[in-house]
Every structure is written in C-alpha cells, then in structure tokens.
C-alpha positions as CSV (number, residue, x, y, z in Angstrom):
1,M,-0.2,0.0,0.0
2,T,1.4,3.3,-0.8
3,V,1.5,6.4,1.2
4,W,-1.1,8.0,-0.9
5,H,-3.5,5.2,-0.6
6,R,-2.8,5.4,3.2
7,L,-3.6,8.7,3.4
8,R,-6.8,8.1,1.5
9,S,-7.9,5.6,4.0
10,Q,-7.3,8.0,6.7
11,A,-9.5,10.7,5.1
12,R,-12.3,7.9,4.7
13,A,-11.7,7.0,8.3
14,W,-12.1,10.6,9.4
15,Q,-15.4,10.6,7.3
16,T,-16.7,7.4,8.8
17,A,-15.9,9.1,12.5
18,R,-18.0,12.0,11.4
19,L,-20.8,10.3,10.1
20,Q,-20.6,7.9,13.2
21,W,-20.7,11.0,15.6
22,K,-23.8,12.8,13.5
23,A,-25.8,9.3,13.9
24,E,-24.8,9.4,17.9
25,H,-25.9,12.8,17.9
26,E,-29.2,12.0,16.4
27,R,-29.7,9.0,18.7
28,F,-28.9,11.3,21.6
29,K,-31.8,13.7,20.5
30,A,-34.2,10.8,20.3
31,A,-33.3,9.6,23.5
32,Q,-33.8,13.4,24.8
33,R,-37.2,13.4,23.1
34,A,-38.2,10.1,24.6
35,A,-37.3,10.9,28.2
36,R,-39.4,14.1,28.2
37,K,-42.5,12.3,26.6
38,R,-41.9,9.8,29.7
39,G,-41.5,12.7,32.2
40,G,-38.0,11.3,32.9
41,N,-34.5,13.0,33.0
42,P,-33.5,13.9,29.3
43,D,-29.8,14.6,30.3
44,V,-29.2,10.7,29.1
45,D,-25.9,11.3,27.4
46,H,-23.4,14.2,26.2
47,P,-23.3,14.7,22.4
48,G,-20.3,14.4,20.3
49,P,-17.3,12.3,21.1
50,P,-16.8,10.8,24.5
51,P,-14.9,13.2,26.7
52,T,-12.2,10.9,27.2
53,G,-8.8,9.8,25.4
54,F,-10.3,6.6,24.4
55,A,-11.8,8.4,21.4
56,L,-8.4,8.9,19.9
57,L,-6.7,5.7,20.7
58,P,-7.8,3.9,17.5
59,W,-5.8,6.2,15.2
60,L,-2.6,4.4,16.7
61,L,-3.3,1.6,14.1
62,M,-1.6,4.3,11.6
63,G,1.7,2.8,13.2
64,M,1.0,-0.7,12.4
65,G,3.2,-0.6,9.6
66,A,6.3,0.3,11.6
67,L,5.4,-2.5,13.9
68,F,5.3,-5.0,11.4
69,D,8.5,-3.9,9.8
70,L,10.2,-4.0,13.2
71,L,8.6,-7.5,13.8
72,Q,9.6,-9.0,10.3
73,G,13.1,-7.7,11.1
74,K,13.0,-4.9,8.2
75,T,14.1,-2.5,10.8
76,P,17.9,-1.9,11.5
77,N,18.9,-1.6,15.1
78,P,15.3,-3.1,16.2
79,W,15.8,-2.4,19.8
80,I,16.3,1.3,19.3
81,G,13.1,1.3,16.8
82,G,11.1,-0.7,19.6
83,L,12.1,1.9,22.4
84,G,11.3,4.8,20.2
85,L,8.0,3.1,19.5
86,L,7.0,2.4,23.1
87,A,8.0,6.2,23.7
88,F,5.9,7.3,21.0
89,N,2.9,5.5,22.1
90,S,3.3,6.2,25.7
91,L,3.7,10.0,25.1
92,Y,0.7,9.9,22.4
93,V,-1.7,8.3,25.3
94,Y,-0.4,10.7,27.8
95,V,-1.2,13.7,25.6
96,T,-4.4,12.6,24.1
97,F,-5.7,11.8,27.5
98,R,-5.0,15.0,29.0
99,S,-6.5,17.0,26.0
100,F,-9.8,16.7,27.3
101,D,-9.4,18.7,30.4
102,R,-8.7,22.4,29.8
103,A,-6.5,22.7,33.0
104,E,-4.4,19.6,32.2
105,R,-4.3,20.5,28.2
106,E,-3.0,24.0,29.1
107,A,-0.4,22.4,31.5
108,V,3.4,22.8,31.2
109,S,3.8,19.1,31.4
110,T,1.4,18.5,28.5
111,R,3.2,21.1,26.1
112,V,6.5,19.4,27.4
113,A,5.2,15.9,26.5
114,L,4.1,17.4,23.2
115,G,7.4,18.7,22.4
116,L,9.1,15.3,23.3
117,M,6.7,13.5,21.0
118,G,7.7,15.9,18.3
119,L,11.5,15.0,18.9
120,V,10.8,11.2,19.0
121,T,8.9,11.4,16.0
122,T,11.5,13.2,14.0
123,G,14.2,10.8,15.4
124,L,12.4,7.9,14.1
125,A,11.3,9.5,10.6
126,L,14.9,10.4,9.8
127,G,16.3,7.0,11.2
128,Y,13.7,4.7,9.4
129,G,11.5,6.6,6.9
130,G,9.0,4.6,4.9
131,S,6.1,3.4,7.6
132,W,7.7,5.5,10.2
133,L,6.6,8.6,8.4
134,F,3.1,8.2,9.5
135,F,3.9,9.2,12.9
136,F,3.9,12.6,11.7
137,P,0.1,12.6,11.0
138,L,-0.5,11.0,14.5
139,L,1.6,13.9,16.1
140,G,-0.4,16.4,14.0
141,L,-3.5,14.8,15.7
142,A,-2.1,15.2,19.1
143,T,-1.2,18.6,18.4
144,G,-4.8,19.3,17.3
145,A,-6.1,17.9,20.4
146,V,-4.1,19.9,22.7
147,L,-3.9,23.2,21.0
148,R,-7.0,25.5,20.4
149,G,-7.4,29.0,19.5
150,P,-5.8,31.4,17.1
151,W,-2.0,29.9,17.5
152,L,-3.7,26.4,15.8
153,G,-3.7,27.3,12.1
154,R,0.0,28.7,12.0
155,T,1.0,25.9,14.3
156,G,-0.6,23.4,12.0
157,L,1.1,25.0,8.7
158,L,4.3,24.9,10.4
159,L,4.2,21.3,11.5
160,A,2.8,20.3,8.1
161,A,5.8,21.9,6.5
162,Y,8.1,20.5,9.1
163,A,6.8,17.0,8.4
164,G,7.2,17.5,4.6
165,A,10.7,18.7,4.8
166,I,11.6,15.7,7.0
167,S,10.0,13.2,4.6
168,A,11.8,15.0,1.7
169,V,15.1,14.6,3.1
170,R,14.4,10.8,4.0
171,D,12.5,9.6,1.2
172,G,11.6,12.3,-1.3
173,G,8.6,11.5,-3.1
174,D,6.1,11.1,-0.3
175,A,6.9,14.6,1.2
176,V,3.6,16.2,-0.1
177,N,1.2,13.3,1.2
178,I,2.9,13.3,4.5
179,A,2.7,17.1,4.9
180,Y,-1.0,17.1,3.8
181,G,-2.0,14.2,6.0
182,T,-0.2,16.0,9.1
183,F,-2.2,19.0,8.4
184,L,-5.2,17.5,8.0
185,S,-5.1,15.3,11.0
186,S,-4.3,18.5,13.1
187,M,-6.9,20.7,11.8
188,V,-9.9,18.2,11.7
189,T,-9.2,16.7,15.1
190,A,-9.0,20.4,16.6
191,A,-12.4,21.2,14.8
192,I,-14.1,17.9,15.9
193,L,-13.0,18.2,19.4
194,G,-13.4,22.0,19.7
195,L,-16.9,21.6,18.6
196,S,-17.6,18.8,20.9
197,E,-16.5,20.8,23.8
198,A,-18.4,24.2,22.8
199,V,-21.6,22.1,22.6
200,R,-21.1,20.5,26.2
201,E,-20.1,24.0,27.5
202,L,-23.3,25.6,25.9
203,R,-25.5,22.7,27.1
204,A,-24.2,23.2,30.6
205,A,-24.6,26.8,30.5
206,R,-28.2,26.3,29.3
207,E,-28.8,23.8,32.2
208,E,-27.2,26.5,34.7
209,L,-29.5,29.0,33.3
210,A,-32.7,27.0,33.6
211,R,-31.7,25.9,37.3
212,R,-31.1,29.7,38.1
213,A,-34.6,30.5,36.7
214,V,-36.2,27.8,38.7
215,E,-34.5,29.3,41.8
216,K,-35.4,32.7,40.7
217,E,-39.2,31.7,40.7
218,R,-39.0,29.6,43.8
219,L,-37.5,32.7,45.7
220,R,-40.3,34.9,44.1
221,F,-43.0,32.8,45.3
222,S,-41.8,32.2,48.8
223,R,-41.3,35.8,49.1
224,D,-44.9,36.8,47.8
225,L,-46.4,34.1,50.0
226,H,-44.5,35.5,53.2
227,D,-45.2,39.1,52.2
228,L,-48.9,38.4,51.4
229,L,-49.4,36.1,54.5
230,G,-47.3,37.9,57.1
231,H,-49.2,41.4,56.4
232,T,-52.9,39.7,56.0
233,L,-52.3,37.7,59.1
234,S,-51.2,40.7,61.1
235,V,-54.2,42.9,59.8
236,I,-56.6,39.8,60.6
237,V,-55.1,39.4,64.0
238,V,-55.6,43.2,64.9
239,K,-59.0,43.6,63.5
240,S,-60.1,40.2,65.5
241,E,-58.8,41.8,68.7
242,A,-60.4,45.0,67.9
243,A,-63.8,43.0,67.1
244,R,-63.5,41.2,70.5
245,R,-63.1,44.5,72.4
246,L,-65.9,46.2,70.8
247,A,-68.3,43.2,70.9
248,V,-69.1,43.9,74.4
249,R,-70.3,47.5,74.3
250,D,-70.8,48.2,70.4
251,M,-72.0,45.4,68.5
252,D,-72.2,47.4,65.3
253,A,-68.6,48.4,65.4
254,A,-67.6,45.0,66.2
255,L,-69.5,43.9,62.9
256,G,-67.6,46.5,61.0
257,Q,-64.6,44.8,62.1
258,I,-65.6,41.4,61.4
259,T,-66.6,42.6,57.8
260,D,-63.3,44.2,57.2
261,I,-61.8,40.6,58.1
262,E,-63.8,38.9,55.8
263,S,-62.9,41.4,53.0
264,V,-59.1,41.0,54.0
265,G,-59.5,37.4,53.6
266,R,-61.1,37.3,50.4
267,Q,-58.3,39.7,48.8
268,A,-55.8,37.4,50.3
269,L,-57.1,34.6,48.6
270,T,-57.3,36.7,45.3
271,E,-53.7,37.7,46.0
272,I,-52.2,34.5,46.6
273,R,-53.9,33.1,43.4
274,E,-52.1,36.0,41.6
275,A,-49.0,35.3,43.2
276,V,-49.1,31.6,42.1
277,T,-49.4,32.7,38.5
278,G,-46.9,35.5,38.8
279,Y,-49.3,38.2,38.0
280,R,-49.7,40.3,41.1
281,E,-49.7,43.8,40.4
282,G,-49.2,46.8,43.1
283,S,-50.9,49.8,43.9
284,L,-49.5,52.4,46.3
285,A,-53.2,54.1,46.9
286,T,-54.4,50.6,47.9
287,E,-51.6,49.9,50.3
288,L,-52.2,53.6,51.7
289,T,-55.8,52.8,52.2
290,R,-55.1,49.4,53.9
291,A,-52.2,50.9,56.2
292,R,-55.1,53.4,57.6
293,S,-57.5,50.4,58.3
294,A,-54.8,48.5,59.9
295,L,-53.2,51.2,62.0
296,S,-56.4,52.3,63.2
297,A,-57.6,48.7,64.2
298,A,-54.3,48.6,66.2
299,S,-55.3,51.7,67.9
300,V,-52.5,53.7,66.1
301,E,-53.3,56.9,64.7
302,P,-52.6,57.2,60.8
303,V,-51.5,60.5,59.2
304,V,-50.9,60.3,55.6
305,R,-49.7,62.9,53.4
306,Q,-49.0,62.5,49.6
307,S,-48.0,65.3,47.1
308,G,-46.3,65.5,43.8
309,T,-46.9,64.0,40.4
310,P,-48.1,60.7,39.3
311,L,-46.0,57.9,39.8
312,E,-45.0,55.3,37.3
313,P,-46.8,51.6,38.1
314,Q,-43.3,50.0,38.9
315,T,-42.6,52.6,41.4
316,E,-45.9,52.4,43.0
317,A,-45.4,48.8,43.3
318,L,-42.1,48.9,45.2
319,L,-43.3,51.9,47.4
320,G,-46.5,49.9,48.2
321,W,-44.2,47.1,49.3
322,V,-42.4,49.5,51.4
323,V,-45.5,50.8,53.1
324,R,-46.8,47.3,53.4
325,E,-43.7,46.1,55.4
326,A,-43.2,49.3,57.5
327,V,-46.8,49.4,58.7
328,T,-46.7,45.6,59.4
329,N,-43.7,46.3,61.7
330,V,-45.5,49.1,63.3
331,V,-48.4,47.1,64.2
332,R,-46.5,44.1,65.4
333,H,-43.6,45.6,67.2
334,S,-43.9,49.5,67.8
335,D,-46.2,50.1,70.9
336,A,-46.8,53.3,69.0
337,S,-49.8,55.8,69.3
338,R,-49.3,57.6,66.0
339,C,-47.8,56.6,62.3
340,E,-47.1,59.1,59.8
341,I,-46.8,58.3,56.2
342,T,-45.5,60.8,53.7
343,V,-45.0,60.5,50.0
344,D,-43.4,63.4,48.0
345,S,-42.8,62.9,44.4
346,G,-40.6,65.1,42.5
347,T,-39.5,65.4,38.8
348,E,-36.7,63.1,39.2
349,Q,-37.2,61.3,42.7
350,V,-40.1,60.2,44.8
351,R,-39.5,59.9,48.5
352,L,-41.4,57.8,50.9
353,T,-41.2,58.2,54.6
354,V,-42.9,56.0,57.4
355,T,-42.3,57.4,61.1
356,D,-44.0,56.2,64.4
357,D,-43.7,57.3,67.8
358,G,-42.9,53.7,69.2
359,S,-40.2,52.0,71.0
360,G,-38.0,52.2,67.9
361,T,-35.8,49.1,69.1
362,P,-33.9,48.1,66.0
363,V,-33.5,44.4,67.1
364,T,-37.1,43.8,66.8
365,R,-37.9,46.2,64.2
366,A,-35.4,45.1,61.5
367,Q,-35.9,41.3,61.4
368,P,-35.1,40.2,57.7
369,G,-37.8,37.6,58.0
370,I,-38.0,34.4,55.6
371,G,-36.7,34.2,52.2
372,G,-34.9,37.6,52.4
373,T,-38.1,39.6,53.2
374,G,-38.0,42.5,55.8
375,L,-36.0,45.6,55.8
376,K,-33.1,43.8,54.6
377,G,-35.0,42.5,51.6
378,L,-36.2,45.8,51.3
379,T,-32.9,47.5,50.9
380,E,-31.9,44.9,48.4
381,R,-35.1,45.4,46.1
382,L,-34.8,49.2,46.0
383,A,-31.2,49.1,45.2
384,A,-31.6,46.8,42.3
385,A,-34.2,49.4,41.0
386,G,-31.7,52.3,41.5
387,G,-33.0,53.5,44.7
388,S,-32.2,53.3,48.1
389,L,-33.5,52.4,51.8
390,T,-32.6,53.5,55.5
391,A,-34.4,52.5,58.7
392,G,-33.5,52.9,62.1
393,P,-34.3,54.6,65.3
394,S,-35.3,58.5,65.1
395,P,-33.6,60.8,66.9
396,R,-36.9,62.3,68.9
397,G,-38.0,58.5,69.4
398,G,-39.8,56.1,67.6
399,F,-38.7,54.4,64.3
400,T,-38.1,55.5,60.8
401,V,-38.2,54.0,57.3
402,H,-37.2,56.3,54.5
403,A,-36.9,55.1,50.8
404,E,-36.0,56.7,47.8
405,L,-36.6,55.9,44.2
406,P,-36.0,57.4,40.6
407,V,-39.2,58.6,39.1
408,Q,-38.1,56.8,35.6
409,S,-35.5,54.2,35.6
410,A,-34.4,51.6,33.0
411,E,-33.7,49.0,36.0
412,F,-37.4,49.0,36.9
413,A,-38.1,46.4,34.6
414,D,-35.6,44.1,36.0
415,A,-36.5,44.8,39.6
416,A,-40.2,44.1,38.9
417,A,-39.6,40.9,37.3
418,T,-37.1,39.5,40.2
419,A,-38.8,41.0,43.2
420,P,-42.1,40.7,44.9
421,R,-44.5,43.8,44.2
422,A,-46.8,45.0,46.8
423,S,-50.7,44.6,46.1
C-alpha cells in the first residue's frame, strides 16, 4: 500500500468517524425526546465524542506498518526502533488523555510531552523513513487535540511544512502526502474536539440558566407568600382583637371589624392566586388605604400625606411594598400611638417616609424574615431598582423608614421581574 493510498484511507476513516458522530448525536436527541415524553430526565448522554482519550486511541493503528516492519526484521537496530515506538505510543496516550480537560491541556507538562513527542517522531522518521513517517500525522492529531485557539492554524501549517521537509530529506517522493496528512489530521481533530467541547459547554450553560430560573421563581413565590401572609395575618389578628374588644359595648362596630376581616381574607385569597401565577400587581393607593385601616384597628393614629406628580406603576409597586412592610412592623412591634406616612414625588425622585412614635428598638424592628423579606430584603430590592432605603430609630424617638426611588429608571423592569411587589 502506497503512502497516498494510506492517506486516502485516513481521510475515509475521518469521514466515517464524522458520520458515526452525527448518528450518535441523532440518537442522543431521540433519547432526549423520549425521556421528555416519559417525564424523566432528558440528560441521558453528552453529544459528540466521549470526553476521554479513548476516542483517539484507534488512530494508533496508523503505526501498525512500523510495528510489522519491526517484527519482520526489516528495521535496523530493532531495539532502538522498539524503544522509540514505545516512547511515542506512551507520549501519545499521555497527551491525548490530558487534552480533554482544559486545565490539564494547558499545563506545562502536557506541552513538554507534546514537544518530546515531536523529537521522537523526528528521530524515528529520519532514522527509518517509510512507514515510520506516518507518525507525523499522529503527531498532528495530538497537536490538534492539545492546541486550541488562534495559534492552531499557524502551528498546523508549520508542523505540516516540517513533516514535509523531513519526509523529503528521508524518502523524497512522499513529502507532499505526509505534509497534507499531518495538516489534515491536526485541523480536523481540533475542529471536531473543539465543536464537541463547545456543545457540552453550551449545554451546561443552558442547564445552569434553567436551574437559576427555577431558583428565581421559587424565591419569588416564597417571598410573595411570606409578604402576603405576614401582612394579611397581622391585619386579621389586629382586627379580630378589635372586634373582641368592641363586641361587649358596640356590636355594630364589632360587626364592621368582622366585615373588614372577611374582606381582607377574600383579598388575600385573590392575591395568593395571583402570586401563584406570577401576575400580582401593586398599587400605592391601595396600600395606603390598607395601612390606615390596619393602624386604626391597632389603635395607632394614621397620618398620610401625599404630594407631587403621578407615579409609574413599577414605582408604585415598590413603594407599596415599603408601606406594607413598614406598617406591618409598626403594628407588630412598635407599641406606637401615631404613625406618619409621607409620599413626596418630584420630577426626578420620589421619597417615602414612614415614622412612628413607638419604642424604636432596631433588634425587633429590622428582622429580615423568611426568604430575604423584611427591611434587609427591601434594601436589596430598592437598590436593584436604582433607589435606596434607610431604617432605624429616630432622634426624637420611634422608628423611621425612608425610601428613595428614581421616578423613571430602566432598571425598574428587572426589579419588577425579580422582586415581589406590593398589592
């Protein structure tokens, strides 16, 4: 068999390997679709060649001609040839098996082994020629497996020219075929392995994005439920206590509180359904009305002042949540008799301040709650929307929550999508 015929056989082998890879990829897709229909895990396999060096071991068969020459006694100094063959195969296995891991592929030891492999290949080619020249395409294959990026093309051309020059010096006529085979093996190997690695990385990135989307939705749902139930149950408890106190002396007022409890409960059911579907919208006016009712039921005098221009729906949603959380803390922890809520909307910023005359103890007033809610969660959400929040004891006593938001901000869309909104 001539060198040209062997190179044509190599090209056909590469074509066969490509078709096999395509068939495996189609089987992988079919298995994924079947797994999805069964409701199982679609991640049944990785597309592309297996991510191990075993995929490149069969190409060592290209050195069978040199082995046969060695066994048939056609090679002078057979012990040197045998040691060279053993060294080449060992370096090939070492280099190719490390080429499937990025850190190992870029390690100095791998590059040194590839350089030693080039020296061994050069020595065997100059010493014996003939079938031993086919170690150059194997060297190109190992080079393509290790080198990725902008240097690959120039390295492949230089290696092909080097292989052709050595072949011309040793045997003459087969120099072009050896150079072509070396260049082809390095480029095709790098292309197939690079594509396979890119597919695996993209697939891993897609799975990570899906996992994060699920986590984000779980966090949104848990926050919404905590926010809704925490505020609603606080209002129900306060109004129930008020109804119990009023029932003895004023049944009509007690029935009014019970009617409010029924209304709050029905509204809570609606909000929970909206939270489940992710379509809960906020309203600052609604939250201010509920704040007056909750504070009055808790025997806290509400004072609400609102001035300035109309607000964007996203701004109202975030400020409504601030009102809800601040008023809930006043009802639960403050022991206050008066609570002032001030909303001042300017041309560029809107400011919201909630102040009470209660105990002002930060230990009980700034609990973060479940799932990042509370004053800590408020600070994070307003920061994501380009605003800020401060909370702490007032100099004159009591506790103050102060929030600032830009009237219009491109960041509101992201904040509204990732954070729960008052309703």
